[in-house]
C-alpha positions in Angstrom: 0.1 -0.1 0.0 1.3 3.3 -1.0 1.7 6.3 1.6 1.6 9.1 -1.3 -1.4 11.3 -1.1 -1.5 13.5 -4.2 -4.0 16.5 -3.8 -3.4 18.5 -7.0 -6.0 17.7 -9.9 -4.4 16.7 -13.2 -5.7 15.2 -16.4 -3.7 12.6 -18.5 -4.2 12.7 -22.2 -2.8 9.9 -24.2 -2.5 9.7 -28.0 -4.2 6.7 -29.4 -3.5 5.5 -32.9 -6.3 3.8 -34.8 -7.1 3.1 -38.4 -9.8 4.1 -40.6 -11.5 2.2 -43.3 -8.8 2.8 -45.9 -5.8 1.7 -43.5 -4.8 5.6 -42.6 -3.8 6.3 -39.1 -6.0 8.4 -37.5 -4.6 10.1 -34.0 -7.5 10.6 -31.1 -6.6 11.8 -27.6 -8.2 10.2 -24.4 -8.5 12.0 -21.2 -8.5 11.0 -17.8 -8.7 12.8 -14.4 -6.5 11.9 -11.7 -4.6 13.4 -8.8 -0.7 14.1 -8.7 1.6 15.7 -6.0 3.9 18.4 -7.5 7.7 18.0 -6.6 8.9 20.9 -8.7 8.1 23.4 -11.3 11.2 25.2 -12.5 10.7 28.3 -15.1 13.9 29.2 -17.0 14.4 31.9 -19.9 17.0 29.6 -22.3 18.7 31.4 -25.3 17.9 30.2 -28.5 20.5 29.3 -31.3 21.5 32.0 -33.7 19.6 31.8 -37.1 21.6 31.6 -40.2 19.6 34.5 -41.8 20.6 36.7 -39.3 23.3 38.5 -37.5 24.8 37.2 -34.2 23.8 40.4 -32.5 20.1 40.2 -33.2 19.4 36.3 -34.2 18.7 34.9 -30.5 15.8 35.1 -28.3 14.8 33.9 -25.1 12.5 30.7 -24.9 10.5 30.3 -21.8 10.8 26.5 -20.6 9.2 24.5 -17.6 11.1 21.8 -16.2 8.9 19.7 -14.1 8.8 16.6 -11.9 5.4 15.2 -10.6 4.5 12.0 -8.6 1.5 9.8 -9.6 0.0 6.6 -7.9 1.4 3.3 -8.7 -1.6 2.0 -10.2 -1.7 5.2 -13.0 -1.0 4.4 -16.4 1.2 6.8 -18.4 3.7 6.5 -21.0 6.2 8.6 -22.9 4.8 11.4 -25.0 1.6 11.6 -23.0 0.4 15.1 -21.8 -0.2 16.0 -18.3 -2.5 19.1 -17.5 -1.9 20.4 -14.0 -4.3 22.5 -12.1 -2.4 25.5 -10.8 -4.7 27.3 -8.1 -4.8 31.0 -9.0 -3.0 30.3 -12.3 -3.4 28.8 -16.0 -3.4 25.3 -16.2 0.0 24.0 -17.1 0.5 21.1 -19.8 3.2 19.1 -19.5 4.7 16.4 -21.9 6.0 13.4 -20.3 9.8 12.7 -21.3 11.3 10.6 -18.3 9.3 7.8 -16.3 10.8 6.3 -13.1 9.1 3.4 -11.2 10.3 4.1 -7.6 10.1 1.1 -5.2 9.5 0.8 -1.5 12.2 -1.3 0.7 10.2 -4.4 -0.1 10.6 -4.2 -3.8 6.8 -3.1 -4.7 6.3 0.1 -6.8 5.8 2.8 -4.4 5.1 5.7 -6.8 5.6 6.8 -10.2 8.1 9.6 -10.7 7.6 11.9 -13.9 9.8 14.4 -15.4 8.5 16.5 -18.4 8.7 19.9 -20.1 6.2 22.4 -21.2 4.0 20.7 -24.0 3.8 22.7 -27.7 1.1 20.9 -29.9 1.8 19.3 -33.0 
C-alpha cells in the first residue's frame, strides 16, 4: 500500500493511434482525470541558437521553458509522450509532456509511486 496522497487535480491525455477504413492512421486523444503531487516546477528563460539568416547580435531570443517533476500513484497508466495538464490554483493550467518515467520502489521491492519528468508541451 502506497503512502502517497496526491492532492493536485491533473488530467492525463494519451495519444491513441487507430486506423480508418482505408488503413490510414488516425490519432485521437483520450483524457482522464487523476490526482498528482507536484515536486517541482521550474521556469527558465533559455537562449535560442543564432539563426543562419540573421546577424549574431539580433538572431537570438529567450525561450520560456518549464522543467517539472510530478508524482503519480503506482496504479496510474502513463507513457512517454503523454500530456499531463496540472491545475494550478490562481494561475492557468500547465500542460506538461512526459519525457522520463521512473517507477520508484519501496524497501520491499513494490512500486511505491511513479516519478514523472516533463517539460512544457507545445502541440504538434
